[in-house]
C-alpha positions in Angstrom: 85.0 127.8 115.7 85.0 130.8 117.5 84.4 134.8 116.7 87.3 137.1 116.6 87.3 141.1 116.4 85.5 142.6 113.9 84.4 138.9 112.5 81.1 136.9 113.7 80.7 133.4 113.0 77.0 133.1 112.2 75.7 129.1 112.7 72.2 128.3 113.2 69.9 124.6 112.5 67.8 126.3 111.2 68.6 129.2 108.7 70.4 128.0 105.2 73.2 131.1 106.2 76.3 129.7 107.7 79.4 131.3 107.7 81.6 134.6 108.7 80.3 138.3 109.0 83.0 141.4 108.5 82.1 144.7 109.9 84.0 147.0 110.7 83.7 150.8 111.6 85.8 154.4 111.2 84.4 157.4 111.5 80.7 156.8 111.5 80.7 154.8 108.7 80.2 151.1 109.0 81.5 147.9 106.4 79.5 145.0 106.5 80.1 141.5 104.5 79.0 138.0 104.9 81.6 135.2 103.6 79.4 132.3 103.3 80.8 128.4 103.8 79.1 127.6 100.6 80.5 129.7 98.4 83.8 129.8 99.7 83.9 125.7 100.3 83.5 125.3 104.2 84.4 127.5 107.5 88.0 127.8 107.5 88.3 128.9 103.6 85.9 131.6 104.2 87.4 132.9 107.7 90.7 132.8 105.6 88.9 135.2 102.7 87.4 137.0 105.2 90.4 137.9 107.5 92.3 138.8 104.4 89.8 141.0 103.6 89.3 142.0 107.1 93.1 142.9 106.8 92.9 145.2 103.5 90.0 147.0 104.5 91.9 148.0 107.9 95.4 148.8 105.9 93.3 151.2 103.4 90.8 152.8 106.3 93.4 153.2 108.9 95.9 155.1 106.2 93.6 157.5 105.0 93.3 161.1 105.7 89.6 162.6 107.3 87.8 165.3 106.3 86.2 166.9 108.8 86.3 163.6 111.1 84.9 161.9 108.3 86.2 159.3 105.7 85.9 160.8 102.4 84.1 159.5 99.4 86.7 158.3 97.8 88.0 156.1 100.3 84.7 154.9 101.7 84.0 153.5 97.8 87.4 152.0 97.7 86.4 150.1 101.0 83.6 148.6 99.5 84.9 147.4 96.6 87.4 145.5 98.2 84.2 144.0 100.1 83.1 143.7 96.8 85.7 141.9 94.9 86.3 139.9 98.0 87.1 136.2 97.1 
């Protein structure tokens, strides 16, 4: 499996973690979440969960209002909650 925009595949022979990392930045704020293969039941399922979460976060961030060019605290909290609740 190949990495995609905002999604990076991590596969290490010597490390315990294998899975996908979602990383997206908007207006000076970066959001990151890891989707391990073990938790989601394999590479394809963890990728599907990461892609679904990425779309939800993009929708929220692109439709949000900015305060002095930055994301509002409410928007940041909503995005962090979306990432934390991702299944």
